[in-house]
N, C-alpha and C positions, 0 to 999 in steps of 0.2 A: 455475391454479399458486399453492398457499398458501405460506406461511410455511413450517408445518411441512412439508411436501414439499421444499422446498430444504434445510431444515436436515437433513433425513434422507439426500438425495443427497448433501450434504458429509461427512456423517458415516460413511456408507458407504464413499465412497471412499478414505477416510483408515483404515478399519477394518484391511484387510489389512495395513498398513504397520507398525504394532505388532508384528507378528508377525517382524520381523526378529531373527535370532539375536544374542543376547548373549554377547560373547566371555566366555572364562572363562581363569582364569589367575591370577599373583600378579606378575606383572612391569609395568611402568609403561604398557606401550603398552594392556595388554588393561584395566589398570584406567581408564584414558581413555577406553575405546570403552565400558565398563561403565557409567561415569558419563554419557556424551554420550547411551547409548541410553536412561538414565532419563529425561534430559532430554526426548530425544524422545517417549518417552512420557507422562511426568505434564505437560509444560509444551507441548508444540508439538502434538501430537495431542490434547491435552483442549481447547484453544482456539481451534486451526486450523477446525474446520468453523462455528464461529459468527462466526470473521472472515471467511471465505470466503463464508457466508450471507449477510453484510454486503454485499457486492458485489454476488453476485447478486441480490439484493432490490431492490439499487439500480438495477442494470440494467433490472430489468422494470419498473420505475417503482413498486416499493412500499418501503412503509417500513419501513425493517430493523429499527425499534426493536418493532413489534409482533411480531418473534419474539425479538427479542436483547433481553436486560437490559443498558444501556450501564454501568451501576454495576456491576453484577455481574461482569461481562465483565472491566471495567479494573482493579476490587479484586483479583480471583481473577490476574490476569495480573502484577500487580504483587507480591502477596504471593510468591510464587513466584519472581518475576524477581529479588528483592532478596535471594537467596541467595547468601551468598557462594560455592557451589562452582559457582555459574552464571559466575563473573566469570570465569574461567579460558577460557571459550569464547565468549568476547564480544570479538570480532576489530575491529568498528570503533565501539566504545564507545555499542552501541545499548541495552543494558539499562540505563543512566544516562540516555541522552535520552529512553528511553521514560519512566521514572519521574517525567522532570521533567516532561513532558507529562501525567503520570497524573489530579491533580485537577483540571486545567482541562480537560482532556477530557471530562468528566462535564456540562458545561455548553457548550463550544464545539466547535462541526463542524470547524473548522479544526484545534483541538487533539487532537481524536479522530483525524483524519487522519494528522497528524503518529504518534501514539501508536502508532496501528495500521499504520505504514509502519516504524516500529522495531520491533515485535514481529515483524512477518515479516523484517526483516533480520537478525535474531537468526535465527529460526527456520530461515532458508534455510540459513545458515550450519550449521547443525545437520544439516539434509534432504541437504545435499549430501555429507557427512561419513559418514552413515549407509545412506543409498539410493543404488543405482545411478545414472550418470551422466543415462543414457537415462529414466530414471523420468519418467513423464509431470507426478507430484505437483511435481518439482523447474521442469518448464518453467512448470507453472500459476502457481505460487504465486511465481517469480521475476518474471512476469506482472503478477500481481496486486501486488506489492511495487511497480513500478513506476506501475501504475494509482494505486495511493493518491497517489503523490508528483503526480502529475499533477494528480489533483483538489484536492490540498491547494495547490499553488503557483497554480492557477487559480481556485481559491476566493478566495486570497490576494490575488492581483491584479486580480478583477474583481467583487468582495463589493460596492465602494462604489458602484457607475455602471452594472456590466452584471450583477445578480446574479442573473436570470434564463436566463442562457446557461450558467451554472454547471450546473444541472439536466440540460437537453440533452446536455451535455457527456456527463456521468455518464452518463444514458439510452444514451446510444450511443457508450458506450468502446471496442467491437470496430471502430468507424471509423476508429480511429488506432491500435490496435495493433500494425498491423506497421510502422509508423513508431517505436513502442517498441522492439520487436523491434532496430532498428537501433543502437539509442542503448546503450551500457555501461551496467551497475547503477552503477558508478562515477560518473557523470555525476550520477546523481539522489540518490546517497549525498550527494554533494560539495554540492548546491544545499541538499539537507532540514538540512544540518549547521552552515551557515554562513548567517547571517540578511544578511549582508552582501554576500557574494556573488551570492545570490538575489536579493536586492534590484536588483542591477546587472545578471541578466540573467534575469532574471523574464519582462520584457516580450517578449524573443525566443524565450524557451523557449513562451510562451503562446502565441506568433504561428505557431510552428512545429505544435505541438498541432493550433490551430485550421486551419491549410491544410492538413492531413490530413484533418480533419473535414468539412470544407468539398467535398471531392473526393465524400465520399460522399452527402453531405445530400442530401433530396427533402422531405422533409415540409414544408410551412408553418412550423409550431412551430421546425422545425431551423432553416429558413433566414433567421425571424428572431432565434434565437438566435446566429446568426453575423451578423446585421448589427449586432445590439447589442454584441458584439465588435469589429466595424470602427470602430464611432463611438468607442467606447473607444481604441481606439490611435491614430486620428486625436486625438482629444483629449491625448492624454497623451505621444504620442509625435510630436514634430516633426518634419520634413524634417533640422533639424540634428541632435534625440539621435537620431532612427533610425540614423544611421550610429555611432553611438556604442553599439550593442548588442550585446554578443557573446553567444557559447554554443559 
């Protein structure tokens, strides 16, 4: 399954969405709808296929940057996302946080994951306003936003002494997708926005993810990744401070 095929599937899945009717009229409500539709077309639908393909290629165990030009993607998103007209639709300060991570995201995997998380956080707000609540694209992008948060937080927690566990976790993201559906989107947003809070709760958050991962793991490499996580957890969280972990 090649990178071009994955990009093609993502683009095709989004193509029909651009046909959502633009409201006409001169009153404020219709003007807002028109502006929001424009953002959907030029910002969300223009970049979402590449962001989605990044996820799909990682899960397939492929290098997403064989298909996605990281620098071009980041520059394109930042250029449009800096427009003042977008700010009125930014409910959670996602655009500001996204811009803050932009330059470093070109070099750092963790910063890139933060950047993509905040892009999706903003985009999901637009999608929920413009599409029917039952549209499958909304469910997929909301889950994808949570997945990027998980990847970022696990990378931050484990990169120093358990780095081999992270690629396996990403590759088998479906193992813990059910656990993510039970968590409110606000939990992920809160953790990603607050460094101090994330540092305080990160250990327990990663433990929850790996517990769900462990229930489904079967292959030798997967089991080795889980063992590496357990070694990390025992090393950094003693019986005393395990009791202080909150989530």
